[in-house]
C-alpha positions as CSV (number, residue, x, y, z in Angstrom):
1,M,23.4,21.4,15.1
2,R,26.3,23.0,16.9
3,I,25.5,25.1,19.9
4,T,27.3,26.3,23.0
5,V,26.0,26.6,26.6
6,I,27.8,29.2,28.6
7,G,27.5,28.7,32.3
8,T,27.4,25.2,33.6
9,G,25.8,25.5,37.0
10,Y,22.3,24.2,37.6
11,V,20.6,25.4,34.5
12,G,23.6,25.2,32.2
13,A,24.7,21.7,33.1
14,V,21.2,20.3,32.6
15,H,20.7,22.2,29.3
16,A,24.1,21.2,27.9
17,A,23.7,17.5,28.8
18,C,20.1,17.3,27.6
19,M,20.8,19.1,24.3
20,A,23.7,16.7,23.6
21,D,21.4,13.8,24.5
22,I,18.9,14.7,21.9
23,G,21.6,14.9,19.2
24,H,23.2,18.3,19.2
25,D,26.9,18.9,19.3
26,V,27.4,21.0,22.5
27,L,30.3,22.9,23.9
28,G,29.8,23.7,27.6
29,V,31.8,26.7,28.8
30,D,32.4,28.0,32.3
31,V,35.1,30.2,33.9
32,D,35.2,27.7,36.8
33,A,38.0,25.3,35.8
34,E,37.2,22.9,38.7
35,R,33.6,22.7,37.7
36,I,34.6,22.0,34.0
37,A,36.9,19.3,35.2
38,A,34.2,17.7,37.3
39,L,31.8,17.7,34.5
40,A,34.4,16.2,32.1
41,S,34.7,13.3,34.6
42,G,31.0,12.8,34.6
43,R,30.2,14.5,37.9
44,A,27.3,17.0,37.9
45,P,27.7,20.2,40.0
46,V,24.4,19.6,41.8
47,H,22.3,16.7,43.0
48,E,19.6,16.3,40.4
49,P,17.8,13.0,39.7
50,G,19.0,11.5,36.3
51,L,21.6,14.2,35.6
52,N,24.7,12.1,36.1
53,E,23.3,9.4,33.9
54,I,22.4,11.7,31.0
55,L,25.7,13.6,31.5
56,G,27.6,10.3,31.2
57,R,25.8,9.4,28.0
58,A,26.5,12.8,26.5
59,L,30.2,12.6,27.2
60,A,30.5,9.0,26.0
61,S,28.8,9.9,22.7
62,G,31.3,12.7,22.1
63,R,28.5,15.2,21.6
64,L,29.3,17.1,24.7
65,R,32.7,18.8,25.1
66,L,33.8,21.3,27.8
67,S,36.0,24.4,27.9
68,T,36.8,27.5,29.8
69,S,37.3,29.6,26.7
70,L,34.7,32.0,25.3
71,A,36.9,32.4,22.2
72,E,36.6,28.7,21.7
73,A,32.8,28.9,22.2
74,A,32.5,31.6,19.5
75,A,34.6,29.5,17.1
76,A,32.6,26.3,17.8
77,A,29.1,27.5,16.9
78,S,26.9,30.4,15.9
79,T,24.2,29.7,18.5
80,H,25.1,30.5,22.1
81,F,22.9,29.9,25.1
82,I,23.6,32.0,28.2
83,C,22.9,30.1,31.4
84,V,24.6,32.1,34.1
85,G,23.1,33.3,37.4
86,T,21.3,36.5,38.1
87,P,21.4,36.8,41.9
88,Q,19.9,39.6,43.9
89,R,22.1,42.7,44.0
90,P,23.9,43.0,47.4
91,D,22.9,46.7,47.5
92,G,19.2,46.3,46.8
93,K,16.5,44.0,45.5
94,A,17.2,44.3,41.8
95,A,18.8,41.5,39.7
96,D,22.5,41.5,39.4
97,L,23.3,41.2,35.7
98,R,27.1,41.3,35.9
99,Y,27.5,37.7,34.9
100,V,25.2,38.0,31.9
101,E,27.0,41.1,30.8
102,A,30.4,39.5,31.3
103,V,29.4,36.7,28.9
104,V,28.2,39.0,26.3
105,D,31.3,41.3,26.5
106,G,33.6,38.2,26.4
107,L,31.9,36.7,23.4
108,A,31.5,39.9,21.4
109,P,35.1,40.2,20.0
110,H,34.9,36.6,18.8
111,L,31.4,36.2,17.4
112,R,31.1,35.2,13.8
113,P,28.7,37.2,11.5
114,G,25.1,36.1,11.9
115,S,25.5,34.7,15.4
116,L,22.5,34.2,17.7
117,V,22.9,34.8,21.4
118,V,20.0,33.2,23.3
119,G,19.5,34.1,27.0
120,K,18.0,31.5,29.3
121,S,18.9,33.3,32.5
122,T,16.0,35.0,34.4
123,V,16.4,38.7,33.8
124,P,14.5,42.0,34.1
125,V,12.3,42.9,31.2
126,G,14.2,45.0,28.6
127,T,17.5,43.1,29.1
128,A,17.5,41.5,25.7
129,A,16.9,44.8,24.0
130,R,19.7,46.4,25.9
131,L,22.2,43.6,25.2
132,A,21.2,43.8,21.5
133,T,22.0,47.5,21.4
134,R,25.3,46.7,23.1
135,L,26.2,44.0,20.6
136,A,25.2,46.1,17.6
137,V,28.3,48.2,18.2
138,T,30.8,45.4,18.8
139,S,29.3,42.6,16.7
140,P,27.1,43.9,13.9
141,G,24.6,41.3,12.6
142,T,24.4,39.4,15.9
143,E,20.9,38.8,17.1
144,V,19.7,38.4,20.7
145,A,16.8,36.2,21.6
146,W,15.3,35.1,25.0
147,N,14.3,31.5,25.8
148,P,13.5,31.4,29.5
149,E,13.9,28.1,31.4
150,F,11.1,26.7,33.6
151,L,13.0,24.1,35.5
152,R,12.0,22.7,38.9
153,E,14.8,21.5,41.0
154,G,14.3,17.7,41.4
155,S,12.8,17.3,38.0
156,A,15.0,19.5,35.8
157,V,16.0,16.7,33.4
158,E,12.3,15.8,32.8
159,D,11.4,19.5,32.5
160,T,14.1,20.0,29.8
161,L,13.3,16.9,27.7
162,R,9.6,17.0,28.1
163,P,8.7,20.7,29.0
164,A,5.2,21.9,29.7
165,R,5.9,24.7,27.1
166,L,8.6,26.4,25.2
167,V,8.8,30.2,25.0
168,V,11.1,32.1,22.6
169,G,11.4,35.8,22.3
170,V,12.8,36.7,18.9
171,V,13.1,39.6,16.5
172,S,13.4,37.7,13.3
173,A,12.0,34.6,11.5
174,R,15.5,33.3,11.2
175,A,16.1,33.3,15.0
176,E,12.8,31.5,15.5
177,E,13.7,28.9,12.9
178,V,17.1,28.3,14.6
179,L,15.3,27.7,18.0
180,R,12.7,25.5,16.3
181,T,15.6,23.4,15.0
182,V,17.2,23.2,18.5
183,Y,13.9,22.0,20.0
184,E,12.7,19.9,17.1
185,P,12.2,16.7,19.2
186,M,10.0,18.5,21.6
187,L,8.0,20.1,18.9
188,R,7.5,16.7,17.3
189,A,6.1,15.6,20.7
190,R,3.6,18.6,20.4
191,V,5.0,20.6,23.2
192,P,3.3,24.1,23.1
193,F,5.6,26.6,21.4
194,F,5.1,30.3,22.0
195,S,7.0,32.7,19.7
196,T,6.9,36.3,20.8
197,D,9.0,39.4,21.3
198,P,11.9,39.3,23.7
199,A,10.2,41.5,26.3
200,T,7.2,39.3,26.5
201,A,9.4,36.2,26.8
202,E,11.3,37.8,29.7
203,L,8.1,38.6,31.4
204,V,6.6,35.1,31.0
205,K,9.3,33.7,33.4
206,V,9.1,36.3,36.1
207,A,5.3,36.5,35.9
208,A,5.0,32.7,36.2
209,N,7.2,32.7,39.3
210,A,5.3,35.7,40.8
211,F,2.0,33.9,40.3
212,L,3.1,30.7,41.9
213,A,4.7,32.5,44.8
214,T,1.5,34.4,45.3
215,K,-0.5,31.2,45.4
216,I,1.9,29.7,48.1
217,S,1.7,32.9,50.2
218,F,-2.1,33.0,49.9
219,I,-2.6,29.6,51.4
220,N,-0.1,30.3,54.1
221,A,-2.0,33.4,54.9
222,M,-5.1,31.3,55.1
223,A,-3.3,28.9,57.5
224,E,-2.7,31.9,59.8
225,V,-6.5,32.6,59.7
226,C,-7.2,29.0,60.3
227,D,-5.0,29.0,63.4
228,A,-6.9,32.0,64.7
229,A,-10.3,30.5,63.9
230,G,-9.7,26.9,64.9
231,A,-10.2,25.7,61.3
232,D,-8.3,23.2,59.2
233,V,-6.3,24.6,56.3
234,T,-5.8,21.2,54.7
235,V,-9.5,20.7,54.2
236,L,-9.8,24.3,53.1
237,A,-7.0,23.9,50.5
238,A,-8.5,20.7,49.2
239,A,-11.9,22.4,48.7
240,L,-10.3,25.4,47.0
241,G,-8.2,23.2,44.8
242,A,-11.3,21.3,43.6
243,D,-12.4,24.4,41.8
244,P,-11.0,24.0,38.3
245,R,-10.4,27.8,38.1
246,I,-8.0,27.5,41.0
247,G,-6.5,23.9,41.0
248,P,-4.7,22.1,43.8
249,R,-1.1,22.8,42.8
250,F,0.9,25.0,45.1
251,L,-1.8,25.1,47.7
252,N,0.1,23.2,50.4
253,S,0.5,25.4,53.4
254,G,3.6,25.3,55.4
255,L,7.0,26.9,55.7
256,G,6.9,28.8,52.4
257,F,9.2,29.0,49.4
258,G,12.9,29.5,49.2
259,G,15.7,28.6,46.9
260,S,17.5,30.5,44.2
261,C,14.5,31.6,42.2
262,F,11.2,32.7,43.8
263,P,12.5,35.0,46.5
264,K,15.0,36.9,44.4
265,D,12.8,36.8,41.3
266,I,9.8,38.5,42.8
267,R,11.9,41.1,44.4
268,A,13.7,41.8,41.1
269,F,10.4,41.9,39.3
270,A,9.0,44.5,41.7
271,A,12.2,46.5,41.4
272,R,12.1,46.5,37.6
273,A,8.4,47.4,37.6
274,A,9.3,50.5,39.7
275,E,12.0,51.4,37.2
276,I,9.7,51.4,34.3
277,G,6.8,53.2,36.1
278,A,4.6,50.3,37.0
279,A,5.4,50.0,40.7
280,E,1.7,50.0,41.7
281,S,0.9,47.1,39.4
282,V,3.0,44.7,41.4
283,E,2.6,46.0,45.0
284,I,1.0,42.6,45.9
285,L,4.5,41.1,45.5
286,H,5.8,43.0,48.5
287,E,3.1,41.4,50.7
288,V,3.7,38.0,49.1
289,D,7.4,38.3,50.2
290,R,6.4,39.4,53.7
291,I,4.0,36.6,54.2
292,N,6.6,34.1,53.0
293,L,9.3,35.3,55.3
294,R,6.8,35.5,58.2
295,Q,6.3,31.7,58.0
296,R,9.9,31.2,59.2
297,Q,9.4,33.3,62.3
298,R,6.1,31.7,63.0
299,T,7.7,28.3,62.8
300,V,10.3,29.3,65.3
301,D,7.6,30.8,67.6
302,R,5.5,27.5,67.4
303,A,8.6,25.5,68.2
304,R,9.3,27.6,71.3
305,E,5.6,27.3,72.4
306,L,5.9,23.5,72.1
307,L,9.0,23.6,74.3
308,G,7.2,25.5,77.1
309,G,8.4,28.9,76.1
310,R,12.2,28.5,76.0
311,F,14.9,27.0,73.8
312,A,17.7,27.2,76.3
313,G,18.9,23.7,77.4
314,R,16.5,21.9,74.9
315,R,17.5,19.5,72.2
316,V,15.9,20.0,68.8
317,A,16.0,17.5,65.9
318,V,15.7,19.0,62.4
319,L,14.6,16.9,59.5
320,G,15.6,18.7,56.3
321,A,18.2,21.3,55.2
322,A,17.6,21.6,51.5
323,F,15.1,24.2,50.4
324,K,13.0,21.5,48.7
325,P,13.2,17.7,48.4
326,D,15.3,15.9,45.6
327,S,17.8,18.7,45.8
328,D,21.0,19.5,47.7
329,D,20.4,23.3,47.2
330,V,20.4,25.2,50.5
331,R,20.3,28.7,49.0
332,D,17.7,30.8,50.9
333,S,16.5,27.5,52.5
334,P,13.6,28.1,54.9
335,A,14.6,24.9,56.8
336,L,18.1,26.2,57.5
337,A,16.8,29.7,58.4
338,V,14.6,28.1,61.1
339,A,17.3,25.7,62.3
340,I,19.9,28.5,62.8
341,A,17.3,30.8,64.5
342,V,16.4,28.0,67.0
343,H,20.1,27.4,67.6
344,R,20.9,31.1,68.2
345,Q,18.1,31.2,70.7
346,G,19.8,28.6,72.9
347,A,18.7,25.2,71.7
348,E,21.1,22.3,70.7
349,V,20.2,21.7,67.1
350,L,21.0,18.5,65.2
351,V,20.2,18.4,61.4
352,H,19.5,15.6,59.0
353,D,19.1,15.7,55.2
354,P,19.5,13.0,52.6
355,Q,21.6,15.1,50.2
356,A,22.3,18.6,51.5
357,L,24.4,18.1,54.6
358,D,27.7,19.2,53.0
359,N,26.2,22.3,51.6
360,A,24.4,23.1,54.8
361,R,27.6,22.6,56.9
362,A,29.4,25.1,54.6
363,V,26.8,27.8,55.3
364,F,26.2,27.1,59.1
365,P,29.1,25.1,60.5
366,E,27.9,25.9,64.0
367,L,25.0,23.5,63.7
368,T,25.5,19.7,64.3
369,Y,24.8,17.4,61.3
370,A,24.4,13.7,61.0
371,S,23.3,11.3,58.3
372,D,21.5,8.9,60.7
373,I,17.9,9.9,61.6
374,P,17.7,8.1,64.9
375,K,21.0,9.7,65.9
376,V,19.7,13.1,65.1
377,C,16.5,12.4,67.1
378,E,18.2,10.8,70.1
379,D,17.0,12.5,73.3
380,A,15.3,15.3,71.3
381,D,12.7,17.4,73.1
382,L,11.2,18.4,69.7
383,V,11.3,17.1,66.1
384,L,11.0,19.8,63.4
385,H,10.0,18.5,59.9
386,L,11.3,21.2,57.6
387,T,11.9,19.7,54.1
388,P,9.3,17.2,52.7
389,W,11.6,14.4,51.6
390,Q,9.8,11.1,50.9
391,E,12.2,9.4,53.3
392,Y,10.5,11.3,56.2
393,R,7.1,10.2,55.1
394,E,8.2,6.6,55.4
395,L,9.5,7.0,59.0
396,D,8.1,4.7,61.7
397,P,6.6,7.1,64.4
398,A,6.5,4.3,67.0
399,A,10.2,3.4,66.5
400,L,11.2,7.1,66.6
401,A,9.3,7.6,69.8
402,E,11.6,5.2,71.5
403,V,14.7,7.4,70.9
404,V,13.4,10.9,71.6
405,R,13.1,12.4,75.0
406,E,9.7,13.9,74.3
407,P,7.5,12.7,71.4
408,V,6.6,16.1,70.0
409,L,6.5,16.8,66.3
410,L,6.1,20.2,64.5
411,D,5.4,19.4,60.8
412,A,6.1,22.8,59.4
413,R,5.7,21.4,55.8
414,N,2.2,19.9,56.4
415,S,3.2,16.8,54.4
416,L,3.2,14.0,56.9
417,D,0.1,12.0,57.8
418,P,-0.4,13.1,61.4
419,Q,-2.7,10.1,62.3
420,P,0.1,7.4,62.8
421,W,2.2,9.9,64.7
422,W,-0.7,10.7,67.1
423,S,-1.5,7.0,67.4
424,A,2.1,6.3,68.4
425,G,1.8,8.8,71.3
426,W,3.1,12.0,69.6
427,T,1.9,15.5,70.1
428,V,1.6,16.8,66.5
429,R,1.5,20.5,65.6
430,V,0.8,21.5,62.0
431,P,0.4,25.1,60.9
432,G,-3.3,25.9,60.2
433,R,-4.6,22.7,61.8
434,P,-5.8,21.8,65.3
435,L,-3.2,20.5,67.7
436,L,-3.1,16.7,68.1
437,S,-2.3,15.5,71.6
438,P,-2.5,12.1,73.2
439,S,-4.4,13.7,76.0
440,A,-6.9,15.4,73.7
441,P,-8.1,13.1,70.9
442,P,-9.3,14.8,67.7
443,S,-13.0,15.3,67.1
444,K,-12.4,13.9,63.6
445,P,-9.8,11.6,62.2
446,A,-6.8,13.5,61.0
447,S,-6.4,13.5,57.3
448,P,-3.0,13.3,55.6
449,G,-1.2,16.4,54.5
450,R,-0.3,16.9,50.8
451,G,3.2,17.5,49.5
452,G,3.7,20.8,47.8
453,E,6.1,22.2,45.2
454,P,7.7,25.1,46.9
455,C,10.0,26.3,44.1
456,M,11.1,26.1,40.6
457,S,14.7,27.2,39.9
458,S,16.6,29.3,37.6
C-alpha cells in the first residue's frame, strides 16, 4: 500500500526504509533538505547496523521516495506516519510537542477525505485525542491513531522487521484494518498484536520505558549498598535475575541510562501524570531519575579517589562517548557527562569511541579525541570504561599496560571481565564490587561482568 513517513531522523528513517523493504510504496518527508538529500544518496542520518543496506535496497527498488513537501505527502497516500522528535521542553520537564503539532497543522489543509494519521512519536497520554479534535475542524473525516515504536538503538532494523509486539491505538475498525495491512508480514510471523484505544497505546510506550528505567536504577541503588557493605552486585544481580518473576535483563549495574528516550520520557510521564491528577502514582520516577543521575557523579568521585584525590595534572583515557554501543548517538550520554566533568576539574582527558567521535566533538570540542585506543591511553594515569562496546571487551590488558603511565581501570559499565586485567597487573575498580589490586589478591576469583541494555530510543 502507499504510505508516508514524516520525519526521517532515527525512527523515521528506519521505519521508512523497512516499510519499503517489506513491499510498501513509501514517501519519506522531512523539512531538512540536507537530510533528504543524504537519504536519497543512500546515507542514513545515524549509525545503525544494517540501515544503510536496507536503505539502499529500498531506494534501488523504487519503493522509497523522498521529499520536503507535506502537500506532496498528502497527495501521495492516505496513511501518514508521524515520526518526529518530542524532546524535553526547555522550560520544564514536559514533552515538547511543537514538531508533532507542526506536522499535523501542515498536513491538515491537504489531507484527502478518510485519511489516517498515525503517530509513532512518544507523546503524553491524551495527545492523540487532542490532535483528533484539532483535525476535526480543519479536515473532517480524518482519523488519528497511535502506534508507538519500541526501537533499541543498535538493533532498530531488527526491532522494526521482527518486533516483540505491535501496539495500535485506534477508534475504528477501519483504522485497525489499515494498520493490520501495513504490518501484514509481521502478523503472518505471529508477532503479538495489541489493538486498543489511543490513550492506552500512548501509555504503553511511556510505561515500558519507565519500568525499564526503574529496573536499571534499582540495581544501581543496590550497587551503592554493595559498596557500603563490601558485597558483590554482580553476583547479587545474577541471583535476582534467576528468579523468573524478575529476569536478568536490565540488571547490569553501572553508569546508568542516557540517550534520547529514557531520561526525557520518564520526566515527561511524571509531568503529564501531575497534569491529569495522578502525580502521586508516579512519584517513584523522580527517585529513579535522581539515582540515575547520581551514578555520573559517583563515577567522577571514584575516578578522583583512584587518582589520589585530585584530577589536576593527571591524564585520563576515556573509552566510549556514545550513550550506548552500536550507536553514534551522544544525546544525554553518561559517558560524555563524566568525561567533561573530569576535564573541568583539571584532568587532561582523551576520548575514544568507534563511531561517535564526530558527534562528541560537536558537543564538547574542548576534549581531545582520537580513533586509536593505544594513542588515547598513552601515559594515562587512569582508564575510564564508559560505553560497553564489544571492541573494548576484546582489548589485551597486558598490551595496554605497556602504554599507560599507571595501570588503573575504572569499569563504570561493569561489562569487562576484571580477571585478565588484574592478572596483567591492573588495579580494577567496578561499582558495587570489591576493589581488585595487584597488592591485594581477591578472596575469590573475579567473575565477568555482564553487558546491559541501557536504553531503547524514540
